[in-house]
C-alpha positions as CSV (number, residue, x, y, z in Angstrom):
1,X,-0.3,-0.1,-0.2
2,X,1.6,3.3,-0.4
3,X,2.6,5.4,1.7
4,X,2.9,9.2,2.2
5,X,6.1,10.2,2.6
6,X,7.3,14.0,3.6
7,X,10.9,14.7,2.8
8,X,13.0,18.3,3.2
9,X,15.0,19.8,1.2
10,X,14.5,17.5,-1.5
11,X,15.9,20.5,-4.1
12,X,19.0,18.3,-3.8
13,X,21.6,15.5,-2.8
14,X,19.7,13.1,-0.5
15,X,16.5,14.5,-0.4
16,X,16.1,14.5,-4.3
17,X,17.6,10.9,-4.4
18,X,15.4,9.7,-1.9
19,X,12.2,11.8,-3.5
20,X,13.4,9.9,-6.3
21,X,13.9,6.4,-4.7
22,X,10.6,6.2,-3.1
23,X,8.8,7.4,-6.4
24,X,10.3,4.3,-7.8
25,X,7.8,2.6,-5.8
26,X,5.2,3.9,-5.3
27,X,5.1,5.3,-3.4
28,X,3.3,9.2,-2.4
29,X,6.3,12.2,-1.5
30,X,6.2,15.6,-0.1
31,X,8.7,17.1,-1.7
32,X,9.7,20.1,0.1
33,X,12.6,22.8,-0.7
34,X,13.4,27.2,-0.8
35,X,14.0,26.5,-4.3
36,X,10.4,26.6,-5.8
37,X,11.7,26.3,-9.3
38,X,13.9,22.9,-8.6
39,X,10.7,21.4,-6.4
40,X,8.7,22.4,-9.8
41,X,10.5,20.6,-11.9
42,X,11.1,18.2,-10.2
43,X,7.4,16.9,-9.7
44,X,7.1,16.9,-13.5
45,X,9.5,14.8,-13.3
46,X,8.4,11.5,-10.9
47,X,5.3,12.6,-12.4
48,X,6.1,12.1,-15.9
49,X,8.4,9.1,-15.5
50,X,5.6,7.4,-12.5
51,X,2.1,8.5,-13.7
52,X,-0.3,8.7,-10.7
53,X,-1.4,6.4,-8.7
54,X,-5.3,5.7,-8.6
55,X,-5.7,8.4,-10.5
56,X,-4.1,10.5,-8.0
57,X,-0.9,13.2,-7.9
58,X,1.9,11.3,-6.9
59,X,3.1,14.2,-6.1
60,X,2.8,17.3,-3.8
61,X,5.2,20.7,-3.2
62,X,5.5,23.0,-0.5
63,X,8.0,25.7,-0.8
64,X,9.1,27.0,2.7
65,X,11.8,27.4,4.4
66,X,12.4,25.3,7.6
67,X,14.5,27.9,9.6
68,X,11.1,30.3,9.5
69,X,8.5,28.5,12.2
70,X,5.5,29.6,11.1
71,X,6.2,29.2,7.4
72,X,6.7,25.5,8.5
73,X,3.1,25.6,10.5
74,X,1.5,26.5,7.4
75,X,3.2,25.1,5.1
76,X,2.6,22.4,6.9
77,X,-1.2,22.7,8.2
78,X,-2.1,23.8,4.2
79,X,-1.7,20.4,3.2
80,X,-5.1,18.9,1.2
81,X,-7.0,15.8,3.4
82,X,-5.6,13.3,0.5
83,X,-2.4,14.8,1.1
84,X,-2.4,14.8,5.1
85,X,-1.5,11.9,6.7
86,X,1.5,11.7,6.7
87,X,3.7,7.8,7.6
88,X,7.8,8.8,6.9
89,X,9.2,12.3,7.8
90,X,12.8,12.2,6.7
91,X,14.3,15.3,7.8
92,X,17.3,16.2,5.5
93,X,17.1,19.5,4.8
94,X,20.4,21.1,6.3
95,X,24.2,22.0,5.6
96,X,27.3,23.3,6.4
97,X,28.6,26.9,5.7
98,X,32.4,27.4,6.2
99,X,35.2,25.6,7.7
100,X,37.3,28.8,10.3
101,X,38.5,27.5,13.4
102,X,36.3,28.7,15.8
103,X,37.5,32.3,16.5
104,X,37.3,33.8,12.9
105,X,33.8,32.0,12.7
106,X,31.8,33.7,11.1
107,X,28.3,35.0,13.2
108,X,26.2,34.3,9.9
109,X,27.6,31.1,9.3
110,X,26.9,30.4,12.6
111,X,23.5,30.6,12.7
112,X,22.3,29.7,9.5
113,X,23.8,26.3,10.8
114,X,21.7,26.5,13.8
115,X,18.9,27.8,12.7
116,X,18.8,25.2,9.5
117,X,20.5,21.6,11.0
118,X,18.3,21.5,14.2
119,X,15.7,24.8,14.2
120,X,14.4,23.3,11.5
121,X,14.2,19.9,12.2
122,X,13.1,20.8,15.5
123,X,10.0,23.0,13.8
124,X,9.2,20.4,10.8
125,X,8.9,17.3,12.9
126,X,6.4,19.5,16.0
127,X,4.4,20.6,12.6
128,X,4.4,16.5,11.9
129,X,4.1,14.4,14.7
130,X,0.6,15.4,16.6
131,X,-1.0,13.2,13.2
132,X,1.9,10.0,14.2
133,X,1.0,10.7,17.9
134,X,-3.2,10.2,17.2
135,X,-2.8,6.9,14.6
136,X,-0.2,5.7,17.1
137,X,2.4,5.3,14.0
138,X,5.4,6.2,12.0
139,X,8.5,7.1,11.1
140,X,11.0,10.0,11.7
141,X,14.2,9.6,9.8
142,X,16.7,12.2,10.6
143,X,19.5,13.3,8.0
144,X,22.1,13.4,10.2
145,X,26.1,13.2,10.2
146,X,29.4,11.4,10.7
147,X,30.3,15.2,12.2
148,X,27.7,14.4,15.3
149,X,29.4,11.5,15.9
150,X,33.4,13.0,16.8
151,X,34.7,16.9,16.2
152,X,37.4,16.9,13.5
153,X,40.0,20.2,13.6
154,X,37.7,23.5,12.4
155,X,34.3,21.8,12.0
156,X,33.3,23.1,15.9
157,X,29.8,24.1,15.1
158,X,29.1,22.4,12.7
159,X,29.5,19.0,14.6
160,X,28.2,20.6,17.4
161,X,24.4,21.0,15.3
162,X,25.0,17.6,14.0
163,X,26.0,16.4,17.7
164,X,22.7,18.3,18.8
165,X,20.8,16.1,15.6
166,X,22.2,13.4,17.3
167,X,21.0,14.0,20.8
168,X,17.6,14.4,19.0
169,X,16.7,11.3,17.7
170,X,17.7,9.3,21.0
171,X,15.5,11.6,22.8
172,X,12.6,11.4,20.2
173,X,13.3,8.1,20.2
174,X,12.4,7.9,23.6
175,X,10.2,10.4,23.7
176,X,7.8,8.8,20.9
177,X,8.2,4.9,22.8
178,X,4.7,4.7,23.9
179,X,2.8,6.3,20.6
180,X,4.7,3.6,18.6
181,X,6.3,5.8,16.5
182,X,9.7,4.8,14.6
183,X,12.9,6.7,14.6
184,X,15.9,6.8,13.1
185,X,18.7,8.6,12.4
186,X,21.5,8.3,9.2
187,X,24.8,9.5,9.5
188,X,26.8,9.5,7.3
189,X,30.5,10.2,6.2
190,X,32.4,11.7,3.2
191,X,29.4,11.9,0.8
192,X,29.7,14.1,-3.0
193,X,25.8,16.6,-3.0
194,X,26.4,20.6,-2.5
195,X,27.3,20.3,0.8
196,X,31.2,21.3,-0.1
197,X,30.1,23.2,-2.7
198,X,27.7,25.6,-0.1
199,X,30.3,25.8,2.6
200,X,32.5,26.5,0.1
201,X,29.9,29.4,-0.9
202,X,29.9,28.3,-4.8
203,X,34.0,27.9,-5.2
204,X,33.6,24.6,-6.6
205,X,37.0,23.7,-7.3
206,X,37.7,23.5,-3.6
207,X,34.5,21.1,-3.1
208,X,36.5,19.3,-5.2
209,X,39.4,18.8,-3.8
210,X,37.5,17.2,-0.7
211,X,37.4,13.8,-2.7
212,X,40.1,14.6,-4.4
213,X,42.0,10.1,-4.3
214,X,39.0,8.5,-2.9
215,X,35.3,7.4,-3.8
216,X,32.7,9.3,-1.7
217,X,28.7,8.5,-1.3
218,X,26.0,9.2,-3.3
219,X,22.7,11.3,-2.9
220,X,21.5,7.7,-4.5
221,X,23.7,5.6,-1.5
222,X,21.7,7.3,1.2
223,X,18.9,7.7,-0.2
224,X,18.4,3.7,-0.5
225,X,18.9,3.6,3.0
226,X,16.9,6.1,3.9
227,X,14.4,2.9,2.1
228,X,15.2,0.4,3.6
229,X,14.6,1.6,7.2
230,X,11.2,2.1,6.1
231,X,10.6,-1.6,4.8
232,X,11.6,-3.5,7.9
233,X,8.2,-5.2,9.4
234,X,6.6,-3.2,12.2
235,X,8.3,-4.2,15.4
236,X,11.6,-3.4,14.0
237,X,13.1,0.3,14.1
238,X,16.9,1.0,13.3
239,X,17.7,3.8,15.8
240,X,21.3,4.5,14.7
241,X,23.6,3.5,10.6
242,X,26.2,5.3,10.6
243,X,27.7,5.2,7.2
244,X,30.8,6.2,5.4
245,X,32.8,5.4,2.3
246,X,35.6,2.4,2.3
247,X,38.1,4.3,2.5
248,X,36.9,6.8,4.9
249,X,37.2,5.3,8.5
250,X,36.2,8.3,10.5
251,X,35.9,12.1,10.4
252,X,39.9,12.8,10.2
253,X,40.4,9.3,9.1
254,X,40.3,9.1,5.2
255,X,42.9,6.6,2.4
256,X,43.1,8.4,-0.7
257,X,45.3,6.2,-3.3
């Protein structure tokens, strides 16, 4: 039976790949993000590839910024009745800004990371949780990072934001246990998406160097894992899934051949 999946940050990277993966399996996907033209293009593409589901739309777009609490609440509340039962929430929206030692860090970068990676995740989750609690069913998947497991030089605030995601995932799981809601964290290591391009303010050459000499994870790799954890029996929950390229042992140990 088709499920309804809400994915934040679906305009690129892990989010876009996850939307493609669930659509390919016949599920209904709510794609969200700040870049409306990308959302619209992805919607047209997926509906062109896979058509409707029993005569109903396969993809629904919500255009909002997770950092804006009122915008988040308004967007989720605007869902038509046939889209309002969210079975799976994928909290994917996140970013890194800058790679400076703490003493040289830019306040704007810090606020952008904390507002998106932590507060944005909380805003969206809070808007979706009531329906899951009422139904005593649902699955929340938070996209974390190996940066949430250990800190690396100049990672300071980004690592702190992902450590918060790690802690929140554990907290969600404890608080929501009586309602049968699954909570999972997928924590990727080095993956080639727009991540480094954003971190280095559009410097694509510098971003490419991050992955020089190794085969990084791809967005499709993470999408496959996100999809997998939703296919397990009702009594089985993957709490935490850490994944790296074969060439990466941890946040600071990498083999470049």
